[in-house]
N, C-alpha and C positions, 0 to 999 in steps of 0.2 A: 402443238404438233409432234406426234411421237416419232421417238428416233427410228430411222431406217424406213419409213413410212413409204410405200411407193407414193410417186407424184407424177402429175400430167400437166404439161407446159402448152397452154392453148388460149390463144387470142389475147396473149400477152399477159395472163395471169398462169398462176401456179396452183395446181387443183389437188388436195389429198385424196389419196384412195384406200381407206382404211379397209374396204371389203377385199381389195386386191390384195393386201399382205395376208390376211386369211386364206384366201385362196392359193396363193402362191406357197404357202406354208404346207397347206395340205398336199398338194401336188408334189412339193420336195420332199415331205418326210410323212407318209400317210401314217395314219395311227393305228393301223392294223398289219397282221403278218401277212401279207399278200402271198408269201412263198407257201406258208402253209394252208391258206385258204384255197389256193390253186391246186395244190397236191390232193387235198382231201377232196375237192370238188371232182378232180380226173379220178380218183379211185372209185367214187360212187358211180360216176360216169361209166366206166370201165365196169365196174360191177354189175349195173344195170344191163348192159351188153351182155355178158357172159352169163347171167342168169337166164337172159332171154335165150341165149344159144343152148344153155345146158338142161334147160329145165322142160322144153317142148314135148319131148317124147313122152316123158314121165307123166305130164300135165294130159297130154292126148289119152294114155291109159287111164288114169285115175279119174278124171273128170269127162272125157271126150272134148275138152276145148284145150287146143294147144297153147293158147295164152293166158290160162288161168293164172300160174305165178307170177305172168309177166304185169298181169292189171293188180295182181296183190302187191308186187314190188314196186309199182307205181303209186299207189296209195301208200305204202310205208315212206317214199321219198316226199309227198306230199307232209307225211306226218314229220319227217325230218326238217323240213322248212318251217314249219309251225313252233317244233321244239326249239330250233337253233333262235327264232326271234324272240322267244321268250327268255330262253337262257342268258342270251347276249346282253338282256336289259337289267340282269340281276348283279349286284354289285358284288364283290368278292367277301366283303366283310360279313355280307348275309348268309352267303354259305358256312363262314365260320362259326356265326352265331346258331346256324341251324343245324350244324353238324350232328349234335347228340339225337333231335327229334328225327332227321332223316335217317339216321341208324335203327332208331327205335321201332320207325314206321315200316323199315323194310325186314325189320324182324318179325314184326307181326303179319308180314303177308307170305313171309317164309312158313310162318305157323299155319296161316290160313291154306296156302297150298298142299299142306298135308292132309287138310281135313275136308275141303271142297275143290282141290286142284283136279285139272284135266289129267287123264293118262295118254301117253302116245307111246307105242312101243315098248311098253312094261314102265315106263318111267313116268311119275307125277310131278311134272315140272311147271305147269301152266295155270293160269288163273284166267277163266273166261271172262270176259265184259262185253257180253253182246256179242257181234261177231268178230272181235277182237280178242286174240290170246296173248298174254303179258308173261314172257318166261321171268319169272321172278328172280332167279340166279343172275340175270344181267344187271339188275338193278342193285342187287347185292354187291357187285363189285364196284361199281360207281360211288354207292352209299359208303362203303369199307375205305374207299380212297379218301374220301370226304372226313370221314372220321379220323382216320390215321394221321392226316394232314393237322385236324385240330388239336389232337392229342399230342402231338409231338412238339407243337407250339406251347399248349398249356405245361406239358411235365416235361422239356427238355432236360433241363437241369438233373432232374430226377431219373430220367432213362440214362443218363451218361454216368451217374454217380451210386445208383441202387437198384438192387434187382427187382424190387417192389414195383417201380416204375416201369420196367424193361417187360413185367410178366402180366400187366394189366390189360394191355392189348391183344396179348396171347390168348386170354382169357374169352375175350370178346371175339376173337378168331375161332375159338373151339367152339363156342356158341354157334357160330355161322356154321362152320364146318359140320357139326352134329347135325343140324336142321338140313343143310344141302345132301348129305350122306344119307339121310331118311328118304330123298326123292327117288331115285338117289342119283348125284352127281359130282363124282371125285373129281372132274376136270376143273370146276370152278374153285373147289376146294384148292387143288393144286395152284392156280392161279392166285387166289388170295394169299396162300401161304408165302409164294416167291414176291409178292408183292411187300408183303409185311417185313420179310427177311431184308428184302432193299432198302426199305424206308427205314427200319431200325439201323441198318449198317451206316446210311446216310446221315443218322442224326447223331452218330458218335456213340453207338450203343458199346458197352464193355464187350472185349474180345470172346472173355470166356462165357458170357451169356451168350452172346451171338453162336460160338461153336455148339453150345447145347443145345440150342433152339435147331439149329440144322441136323445135328444128329437125332433128335427127338422127330424133327419131319421125315427123315428117311427112313428111319425104324417105324413110324407109324402109316408111312406108304407101304412098306413091305407087308405089314400085319394086314392092311385092306385089302390088298392083292391076293394074300393067300388064305384070307378068310371068304372070301367071295369066289366061286367056282368060274362065274362069267368074265371076272376082272383075269383072273389066272389064265383061262383059255386066251384071252386077249394078247397077254404077255406072251406067250407061249406061241400063238399064231404069228405074232410080231418078228419073235425070233427067227421062224422059219415058215413062212406062210405057205411055200411050196409044198411042204407036208401035207397040208390038206387043201390044195387050191379050190375045190368045191364047196367045202364046208367053213371053218374058223378062218382060213386064210382066204376066202374068196375076195373080200373087198379090197385087200391089199394087193393081192395078184391082179386083178383087174387095174387097180391105180398104176401099179407098176407098167402094165402093157400100155396104159396110155401114155405115160411118159416116154417109152421105147418108141412108140408110135410119132412121138411130136419131133425126135432128132434134134436139130438146130434150129432151123425156121419153121417147124411144125406143119400141119396138113392143109390149113387155112382155117380163116374163121368159119364157123359152122360146120365144118367137116369132121368132127370127133365121131368116131365110131363107138367108143366105150360108152357115151352118155347115152345111148339107144337102148337103155335099160340094162346093160351090162355091169355098170359101176353103180352101186347102189350110192344114193345121198350124192348124186353129181352137181347138184345145183346149191349144196349145203357144204358139209363137212369136207367133201373132197371135190371141190370145184376147181382147187388150183392143179387138179391134176388133168381136168377138162382144158385148162389153160395152157398145161404143158403141151398137149397134145393138138391142140389147134393154132398155139403161136410158136411153141417151140421153147429150146433153151434161150434164145435170145429174149422172146416175150416174159418168161418166168423173171429173167434177169432184171427186167425194167420194171416188174411189179414189186419185186422185191426191193430195189432202190427207192422206189416211191414211198413204201410201207418204211425202209429203213430213215429215210428223209424225215417222216412224220414223227416217228420215234426220237430221233436226235434232236428235232425241233423242241420236243417236249421237254427233253433232258437238258439243252441250252438254255431254254427259257426258266427253269428251275434255276439254275445257276444265276443267271442274271439278277432273277428277285432276291436270291440270297445276297447277292453284293449291294442288292439297294435295300436290305435289311426288312424283306418281304416274306418272313418264314412261312407263312401259312401256305401262299401262293405257291412259293419254292417248292414245299413237299407234296403239294397235289400235283403240280407239273411233274414232278419226278414219279409219281405213283401212276399217272395216267401215262408217261412214257414207257415205265417199266410193264405195265398193264399190257399195253399194244404190242411192245416188241416179244414178250414172253407167249402172249396167246398166238401171234403169227408165228413164232418158232413151233409152236405143239402142233398148230394146225397143218403145217407145212411137213414137219417131221413125222406126224402121222402118215401122210399120204405119200411120202416117199419111203416109208418101212424104217425110219431112225427113232421113232418112237412108238409106243403102243397106241392103238385109236383111242382119240378122247372125242367127246360130243363139243368140241369149241370151234366156233366160225372164224372164217379169214376175216379181220377188220375190212368194213365198208364193202366188202366184196361179195362174202356169201348171201344167200337169200335168206332172210328171217328179219321179221319187224322189230323184237325186241333187242336184238343186238345192233341193228343199225339205228335205232332211235337213241339208245343209251350211250352208243360211240359217238354219235353225233352231238348228244349233250355234252359228253365230256370233250372232244375237240372244240366245241365253242366256249366250253370255260377255258380251255387255253388262248383262245382268241381274246376273251374277257381280260384274263390276267395280262397278256401282250397290250392289250389297249391301256388299262391302267399303269402299266410300268411306261408305256410311252408318253401318255399323259403327265405323268409325274417328271419324266426327264424334260418335258418341254417348258415345265412351270419356271420362272425364274426362281434362282435360291433366295431363300426368306420373303418370297411373296407370300407365302401362308403363315400367318401368325396365330 
């Protein structure tokens, strides 16, 4: 009889219940992060409600069907469930083994976008597969995080001691950046750069190399802005949107009006005025302004706290994996946490006038199938990392020989 096995005394005999031990263990200590799962499901559910609220007017105008975007978003949610079911079954060592091939595959897709991609509003960022359009830039974020995690494990000492090891992933980043800028998509390039800097810093890169990288990134960003007229207009309008409220500053001024109307408690769910075709991209890039108008300051603080919780959960998971000598899982969790946090900052910063406008979605909330699918895959990877970590903790020491 196993030690501490539950027993039942019945009819004068003692019965062992090994199955009861298994269920009591699961009940007391689940092998998944319930807090993270609950937070993400709440964000996705809330995002569906807000997409429904923010998209009806535009859908009526574009298609004659106010539920057009709602039905498409429901289809994306079904896709999320399928993606999560597949990714959850994939062991983490397989991600590490496949990281170079995933990177190469996404590079091929980025080239394909430039050749046979679909253009929307002057940008060629989508590959059309039947009725589905895939934004490859979203796949690039996830693929780059997986690649960086694998590289930092393979070349950890080289990164800390030699400039060669430090600049190899920068070369890969520059390749990604070139293909993304050809679309053009500066927002994704900035996200990848910040994630690269953050991961190299966490990996213990030398301070000199680190500062050179940051300086080069700032100079590169300034050059890209100054050499493209439309980017310069965005920067100038962001600095003073009221100078041209019906031209270059129109989107930001309408967003600020939405926040102003929201006040503390908002106008009530569904009662936004700005979403009635005054605010462009109300259900995608500027959905946070609609949240502010309908739910007020209290509503946006609740959403921010939930997004912060998800990002910090990923960072804490990375720290736990480092302590257990699981560096690939640690760096991947760190990368996903930085990615979610920074993209949230950029999206909200653009909508409140603190940053220039960028085409980045609000994680789990904005309308957009590619973003929702890729972020679902990323957060499912976090759940898988945490599952494997908890399984290892429950195994008796010395049990695996």
